[in-house]
C-alpha positions in Angstrom: -24.3 -8.6 12.2 -22.9 -10.2 8.7 -22.4 -8.1 5.7 -22.2 -9.3 2.0 -19.9 -6.3 1.5 -17.0 -7.5 3.0 -14.1 -6.3 1.1 -11.9 -9.2 -0.5 -9.1 -10.9 0.9 -5.7 -12.0 -1.1 -6.5 -15.1 -0.5 -10.1 -15.3 -2.1 -7.8 -14.6 -5.7 -6.2 -16.9 -7.2 -2.4 -15.8 -7.1 -1.7 -16.0 -10.8 -4.0 -13.2 -11.4 -1.7 -10.3 -9.7 1.7 -8.6 -10.7 4.4 -6.9 -8.9 4.7 -3.4 -8.5 6.8 -0.6 -6.3 5.0 1.2 -3.7 5.6 3.2 -0.8 4.1 3.7 2.8 2.4 7.1 2.7 0.6 6.6 6.5 0.8 4.2 9.5 -1.9 4.5 12.0 -3.4 2.2 14.6 -6.4 1.0 14.2 -9.6 3.2 16.2 -11.6 -0.1 17.2 -11.8 -0.4 21.2 -11.9 -4.4 20.4 -9.2 -4.2 18.4 -5.3 -5.1 19.8 -3.5 -1.9 20.3 -0.7 -3.9 18.3 -2.9 -3.8 15.0 -1.6 -1.3 12.0 -3.0 0.2 9.4 -1.1 1.5 6.3 -2.3 3.6 4.1 0.6 3.3 0.6 0.6 4.6 -3.3 2.0 2.2 -5.8 3.1 2.6 -9.4 0.7 0.6 -12.1 2.9 2.1 -14.8 4.5 5.5 -15.7 1.5 7.7 -16.1 -0.9 5.8 -13.5 -0.6 5.9 -9.4 -2.7 4.7 -7.4 -3.4 4.1 -3.5 -4.4 1.3 -1.5 -4.7 0.2 2.0 -3.5 -2.4 4.3 -4.3 -4.0 7.7 -1.7 -6.1 9.9 -0.9 -7.3 12.8 2.6 -6.2 14.4 4.1 -4.8 11.6 6.6 -1.9 12.2 5.6 0.5 8.8 7.2 3.4 8.6 6.4 6.5 6.3 8.3 6.4 3.2 9.0 3.0 3.4 9.7 1.2 0.3 7.4 -1.9 0.0 6.1 -4.3 -3.0 2.1 -4.4 -4.0 0.5 -7.1 -5.9 -2.0 -5.5 -8.4 -4.6 -7.4 -10.2 -3.7 -8.0 -13.8 -7.6 -7.2 -15.1 -8.6 -4.5 -12.2 -5.4 -2.7 -11.2 -7.4 -0.7 -8.1 -7.5 -4.1 -6.4 -4.0 -4.7 -4.6 -2.3 -5.7 -1.7 0.8 -5.5 0.2 3.1 -8.1 -0.3 6.5 -7.4 1.5 8.8 -4.5 2.0 11.5 -4.0 -0.9 12.4 -2.6 -4.3 11.7 -3.9 -7.5 14.5 -3.6 -10.1 12.1 -2.8 -13.1 11.2 0.8 -11.5 11.3 3.8 -13.9 12.8 6.8 -13.7 9.6 8.3 -14.0 8.0 6.1 -11.1 10.5 7.2 -9.1 10.2 10.4 -9.2 6.3 10.1 -8.8 6.5 8.2 -5.8 9.1 10.7 -3.8 6.7 13.7 -5.1 3.5 12.2 -3.6 6.3 11.5 -0.6 7.0 15.1 -0.4 3.1 16.0 -0.6 2.0 13.5 2.0 5.1 14.8 4.7 3.8 18.4 4.0 0.1 16.9 4.7 1.3 15.3 7.8 3.7 17.4 8.9 6.8 14.7 8.5 9.8 15.2 7.7 11.9 12.4 5.8 
């Protein structure tokens, strides 16, 4: 069965329609399908669009070794900030103190929910 409601991939967009923001990994888990390779990883993340807007996203990658709390760079669509994609691991130079504090607070909440110490 083929669905017309499949989620668009980054490759389906024009790369100039995105900008980079800071994000962090909030959860890492394996796929649940018996047909998927056991190395397939799913990642939940949060990212700061600006000082007052934090959104979340999900990503599926093969053979990635993501870790809870890992800083990542997220590509965000210029006209719809809810469209986002994992770009790479790392920090941006332009993160504000407010964004840094907000991401840390989210990690504290997620760590408590998942019973993780970091």
